[in-house]
C-alpha positions in Angstrom: 0.0 0.0 0.0 1.2 3.5 -0.8 2.2 5.7 2.1 0.6 9.1 2.2 2.8 12.0 3.4 0.9 14.9 5.1 2.2 18.4 4.8 1.1 21.8 6.0 1.8 24.6 3.6 1.9 28.1 5.2 0.3 31.0 3.3 1.1 34.8 3.6 -2.3 35.5 5.3 -1.8 32.9 8.0 -3.6 30.0 6.5 -2.0 26.6 6.7 -3.1 24.4 3.9 -3.2 20.6 4.7 -1.7 18.6 1.8 -1.6 14.9 1.2 1.1 13.4 -1.2 1.1 9.7 -2.1 3.1 7.7 -4.6 6.7 7.5 -5.8 8.5 10.8 -6.3 9.8 9.9 -9.8 6.3 9.4 -11.2 4.4 12.2 -13.0 2.4 14.3 -10.5 -1.4 14.4 -10.6 -3.2 17.1 -8.5 -6.8 16.2 -7.7 -9.2 19.0 -6.8 -12.5 18.0 -5.3 -15.9 19.7 -5.1 -17.1 22.5 -2.8 -17.2 22.0 1.0 -15.4 18.6 0.7 -12.0 17.6 2.1 -9.4 15.5 0.5 -11.3 12.4 1.7 -13.4 12.9 -1.5 -10.5 11.1 -3.3 -9.8 8.3 -0.7 -11.4 5.5 -2.7 -10.4 7.0 -6.1 -6.7 7.9 -5.8 -5.5 4.4 -5.5 -6.7 3.9 -9.1 -3.9 6.3 -10.1 -1.2 5.1 -7.7 0.5 2.8 -10.2 1.1 5.7 -12.7 1.1 8.9 -10.8 2.3 10.6 -7.6 -1.0 12.0 -6.4 -1.4 15.3 -4.5 -4.6 16.4 -2.7 -5.4 19.2 -0.4 -8.0 20.5 2.0 -9.5 23.7 0.8 -9.7 26.7 3.1 -12.6 26.2 5.5 -12.6 22.5 5.0 -10.9 19.4 6.4 -7.7 20.2 8.5 -6.7 23.4 6.8 -6.3 26.3 9.2 -8.2 29.3 7.8 -8.1 32.9 9.0 -11.1 35.1 8.8 -11.7 36.7 5.4 -13.4 36.2 2.1 -12.9 33.1 0.0 -12.6 32.9 -3.8 -11.6 30.5 -6.5 -8.8 32.9 -7.4 -7.4 32.5 -3.8 -7.8 28.7 -4.0 -5.9 28.7 -7.3 -3.0 30.5 -5.7 -3.1 27.9 -2.9 -2.8 25.2 -5.5 0.5 26.7 -6.8 1.8 27.0 -3.2 0.9 23.3 -2.8 2.9 22.4 -5.9 5.9 24.4 -4.6 6.0 22.7 -1.2 7.0 19.2 -2.5 9.0 20.8 -5.4 6.6 19.9 -8.2 7.5 21.9 -11.3 4.6 20.8 -13.6 1.5 18.6 -12.9 -1.4 17.0 -14.5 -4.5 18.7 -13.1 -7.9 17.0 -12.5 -10.7 19.1 -11.1 -14.3 18.1 -10.5 -17.2 20.4 -9.7 -15.9 23.5 -7.9 -12.4 21.9 -8.2 -12.9 22.2 -11.9 -13.5 25.9 -11.6 -10.3 26.3 -9.5 -8.5 24.3 -12.2 -9.8 26.6 -14.9 -8.1 29.5 -13.1 -4.8 27.6 -12.5 -4.3 26.5 -16.1 -4.5 29.9 -17.9 -2.9 31.9 -15.1 0.0 29.5 -14.5 0.3 27.7 -17.9 3.9 26.7 -17.2 2.8 24.6 -14.2 0.2 22.5 -16.0 1.0 19.5 -18.2 -2.7 18.6 -18.9 -6.1 19.6 -17.7 -9.1 17.2 -17.0 -12.4 18.7 -16.1 -15.4 16.7 -14.7 -18.9 17.7 -13.8 -18.0 21.4 -13.8 -18.5 24.7 -15.7 -16.6 28.1 -15.9 -19.0 29.7 -13.4 -20.4 33.2 -13.6 -22.3 34.1 -16.8 -21.0 31.0 -18.5 -22.1 28.6 -15.8 -24.2 25.6 -16.9 -26.8 24.6 -14.3 -27.9 21.0 -13.7 -30.9 20.0 -15.7 -34.3 20.4 -14.1 -34.6 16.6 -14.1 -31.4 16.2 -12.1 -32.3 19.0 -9.6 -35.7 17.4 -9.1 -34.1 14.0 -8.5 -31.5 15.3 -6.0 -34.3 16.9 -3.9 -36.7 14.0 -4.1 -38.1 12.9 -0.7 -37.3 9.3 -1.6 -33.8 8.5 -0.2 -33.3 5.6 -2.6 -33.9 7.9 -5.7 -31.5 10.5 -4.3 -28.8 7.8 -3.8 -29.3 6.4 -7.3 -29.1 9.8 -8.8 -25.8 10.6 -7.0 -24.3 7.3 -7.8 -25.1 7.8 -11.5 -23.6 11.3 -11.4 -20.4 10.2 -9.6 -19.7 6.8 -11.1 -19.7 5.4 -14.6 -20.4 1.7 -15.3 -16.6 1.2 -15.6 -16.2 1.7 -11.8 -15.8 -1.9 -10.6 -16.3 -1.4 -6.9 -19.5 -1.2 -4.9 -20.4 2.5 -5.3 -22.9 2.3 -2.5 -20.0 2.0 0.0 -18.3 5.1 -1.4 -17.1 7.7 1.1 -18.9 10.2 -1.0 -22.2 8.6 0.3 -21.2 8.9 3.9 -18.7 7.1 6.3 -20.1 3.8 7.5 -17.1 3.2 9.7 -17.7 6.4 11.7 -21.4 5.6 12.1 -20.6 2.0 13.3 -18.1 3.4 15.8 -20.6 6.0 17.2 -23.8 3.9 17.1 -22.8 0.2 16.9 -25.4 -2.1 15.6 -28.2 0.5 16.3 -27.3 2.2 13.0 -28.9 0.3 10.2 -28.6 0.4 6.4 -31.9 2.2 6.4 -30.4 4.8 8.7 -27.5 5.2 6.3 -29.9 5.7 3.4 -31.8 8.3 5.3 -28.6 10.3 5.8 -27.7 10.3 2.1 -28.2 13.3 -0.1 -28.7 16.9 1.0 -25.7 18.4 2.7 -23.0 16.8 4.8 -20.7 18.5 7.4 -17.6 16.6 8.3 -15.0 17.3 10.9 -11.4 16.0 10.6 -8.4 15.7 12.9 -5.6 15.5 10.5 -6.6 12.8 8.0 -9.1 11.2 10.4 -12.8 11.8 10.1 -14.0 12.4 13.7 -17.4 14.0 13.3 -20.4 14.1 10.9 -23.8 15.6 10.5 -26.2 15.8 7.5 -29.4 17.5 6.6 -31.6 16.1 3.8 -34.7 17.6 2.1 -37.9 16.2 3.5 -41.5 17.1 3.2 -43.2 17.8 6.5 -46.7 18.9 7.2 -47.2 21.4 10.0 -50.9 21.4 10.8 -52.4 21.6 7.3 -49.4 23.1 5.5 -46.7 21.0 3.7 -43.2 22.4 3.4 -39.7 21.1 2.6 -37.4 21.2 5.6 -33.8 20.3 6.3 -34.1 17.0 8.2 -31.1 16.2 10.4 -29.6 12.8 10.2 -26.5 10.8 11.3 -25.0 13.3 13.8 -22.0 11.3 15.1 -18.7 11.8 16.8 -16.0 9.2 17.0 -16.2 7.5 20.4 -12.8 8.5 21.7 -13.4 12.1 20.7 -16.8 12.6 22.3 -17.2 15.6 24.7 -14.5 17.5 22.8 -16.8 20.0 21.2 -17.0 18.3 17.8 -20.7 17.5 18.1 -21.5 21.1 18.6 -19.1 22.3 15.9 -20.7 20.1 13.2 -24.2 21.2 14.3 -23.3 24.9 14.2 -22.0 24.4 10.6 -25.1 22.4 9.7 -27.3 25.3 11.0 -25.8 27.6 8.4 -26.6 25.1 5.6 -30.1 24.6 6.8 -30.7 28.3 7.0 -29.4 28.9 3.5 -31.2 26.0 1.9 -34.5 25.4 3.7 -34.8 27.9 6.6 -36.5 25.3 8.8 -34.9 22.3 10.5 -36.5 19.2 12.0 -34.8 16.3 13.9 -35.7 13.4 16.1 -33.5 12.6 19.1 -33.6 10.1 22.0 -31.5 11.4 24.8 -30.0 14.6 23.6 -32.9 17.1 23.9 -31.0 19.3 26.4 -28.0 19.5 24.0 -30.2 20.6 21.1 -32.2 23.0 23.3 -28.9 24.8 24.0 -28.4 25.2 20.3 -31.8 26.8 19.8 -34.0 23.8 19.0 -37.5 23.7 20.4 -39.3 20.5 21.4 -42.5 19.8 19.4 -45.6 19.9 21.6 -48.2 18.6 19.1 -49.0 15.1 18.0 -47.0 13.4 15.3 -48.1 11.2 12.4 -46.7 9.3 9.5 -48.5 9.3 6.1 -48.7 5.8 4.8 -50.6 4.2 1.9 -53.4 3.4 4.4 -53.6 7.0 5.6 -52.2 8.8 8.6 -50.8 6.7 11.4 -50.2 8.1 14.9 -46.5 7.9 16.1 -46.9 8.5 19.8 -43.5 7.0 20.7 -41.8 9.7 18.6 -43.5 12.8 20.1 -41.0 13.4 22.9 -38.0 13.4 20.6 -39.2 15.6 17.8 -37.6 19.1 17.7 -37.7 22.0 15.2 -35.5 25.0 14.6 -36.4 28.1 12.6 -34.1 30.9 11.6 -34.2 34.7 11.3 -36.9 35.8 8.8 -38.7 32.4 8.9 -42.5 32.6 9.6 -43.3 31.4 13.0 -44.3 27.7 13.2 -46.8 26.8 15.9 -45.3 23.9 17.9 -48.6 22.8 19.3 -50.2 21.7 15.9 -49.7 18.3 14.5 -46.6 17.3 12.5 -46.7 14.7 9.8 -43.9 13.1 7.7 -44.1 10.9 4.6 -43.4 7.2 5.2 -40.0 5.7 4.4 -38.2 2.4 5.0 -37.0 1.9 8.5 -37.8 4.5 11.2 -40.4 7.0 9.9 -38.9 9.8 12.0 
């Protein structure tokens, strides 16, 4: 197995960019740039495909992974300059450059601004951004926000992997970290729970290369009284067992709040024994009765009442916590 060397590259503004270098130094270098809000772990299952031919270099962007980031605005131009600094650290003169999603936008700045540093450019699932941006099709956007977790999973697998990918794509780290969930929850975390956590937005906390915390929010249709709306439904909040009570749980939830506020403005979750923790973060216990909508009609879910909580954000119309709350049915636990 190839050994990965971890470097910290200092930048003039005080940032320290975390870099991962794997493979033999005499091989051609391949820099891999991942999508937005993702760490180098995006490439964990993929980079080994290149190890026989390349020396691979990955990095944690500012405000992601283990990179230390000072306060200030972020831009793809700034990230492109970070890429050049990352090349300088291990002494790489020229590289093959592969960028996907937002990484592709960064790569499209690196290549023309630093043409002497790039041997070849590969772009995947990306666009130039700005006025030349190409949005996903309506069909894809609709599938990615579908309340059916299985459909969201199938859509993402189809976007990320071609039929040539030989491994089981359902175990990809891009679809969540089963090892972290098993460590945090044991056998209480089922495959249905993993499916529920898939899609939407994921927040991940790293200590060096190790993933130590996770939280996700997925789009879900909830009826408050007589009104249906799409909320950010919180799933799979976990901290590695040896790192619990170290503030990681709260850190990932605070980051997830920002995403829920931006995307849905209302959050809903179900908890067993952590009501006090969530109350301190601004969540409110639901006082009304809960139901699940099945093919046979509404079914009362009394056992879930005590654990349901909601959080609204500035500018969100007030939701009456005394009315009924109804979710659509799904495999496994309804809530």
